[in-house]
C-alpha positions in Angstrom: 40.0 22.3 -98.3 38.6 26.0 -98.2 40.4 29.1 -97.5 37.8 30.2 -95.3 39.3 27.9 -92.5 41.5 30.1 -90.2 44.3 28.4 -89.4 45.7 28.7 -86.0 48.7 26.9 -84.2 46.7 26.3 -81.3 43.6 25.1 -82.8 42.5 21.7 -81.6 39.8 21.2 -84.6 41.0 20.0 -87.9 40.2 21.9 -91.0 38.2 18.8 -92.0 36.3 18.8 -88.8 35.6 22.5 -89.2 34.1 22.1 -92.5 32.2 18.9 -91.5 30.5 21.1 -88.9 29.6 24.0 -91.1 28.6 21.8 -93.9 26.0 20.2 -91.3 24.7 23.9 -90.6 24.3 24.6 -94.3 23.6 21.7 -95.8 21.4 20.2 -93.6 19.6 23.5 -92.5 20.5 22.6 -88.8 20.9 25.4 -86.4 24.6 26.5 -85.0 23.5 25.9 -81.5 22.3 22.2 -82.2 25.2 21.6 -84.2 27.9 22.9 -81.8 25.9 21.0 -79.0 26.0 17.6 -80.9 29.6 18.4 -81.7 30.8 19.7 -78.2 31.9 23.0 -80.1 31.5 26.3 -78.4 28.6 27.5 -80.4 30.3 31.3 -80.8 33.5 29.2 -82.5 30.9 27.4 -84.9 29.2 30.7 -85.7 32.3 32.5 -86.7 33.0 29.5 -88.8 29.9 29.5 -90.6 30.3 33.3 -91.1 33.4 33.0 -92.6 32.4 30.4 -94.9 29.2 32.0 -95.9 31.1 35.4 -96.7 33.8 33.5 -98.9 31.0 31.9 -100.7 28.4 34.5 -101.0 27.0 35.1 -104.5 27.7 31.4 -105.3 24.6 29.1 -106.0 24.8 25.3 -105.8 25.1 23.1 -108.9 22.0 21.3 -110.1 22.4 17.9 -110.9 20.8 16.3 -113.7 18.1 14.7 -111.6 17.4 18.0 -109.9 17.1 19.8 -113.1 14.7 17.1 -114.6 12.7 17.7 -111.4 12.7 21.4 -112.0 11.5 20.7 -115.6 8.4 18.7 -114.4 7.3 21.2 -111.9 7.3 23.8 -114.4 5.4 21.5 -116.7 2.9 20.8 -114.0 2.7 24.5 -113.0 1.9 25.5 -116.8 -1.0 22.7 -116.7 -2.4 23.8 -113.4 -2.7 27.3 -114.6 -4.5 26.3 -117.8 -6.8 24.1 -115.5 -7.4 27.1 -113.2 -8.1 29.6 -116.0 -10.3 27.0 -117.4 -12.5 26.7 -114.6 -12.8 30.3 -113.7 -14.1 30.9 -117.3 -16.5 27.9 -116.5 -17.9 29.3 -113.3 -18.1 32.8 -114.9 -20.1 31.1 -117.5 -22.3 29.3 -115.5 -23.1 32.0 -113.1 -23.9 34.2 -116.0 -26.2 31.7 -117.4 -28.3 31.2 -114.2 -29.2 34.9 -113.4 
């Protein structure tokens, strides 16, 4: 578990519950308000958990998996092809515009 979870003798939420709630906000791009409501947690409490987590993990980037890396390479290849096609079409338009004057 992360050290970002502040422990308290009187806390009614386990570290696992806190981490799952924070992950719901961060990993699934849900709002703090939405997650707090669905888990019956005070919005400010969840907000402080998220803030503590982000402060502890600031500057870290998630690891990119093999399938994501392959997808990025495919998108980069497609992007290069589209740029070349766009350049070609631009030159073609200029050529035909010049020819029909």
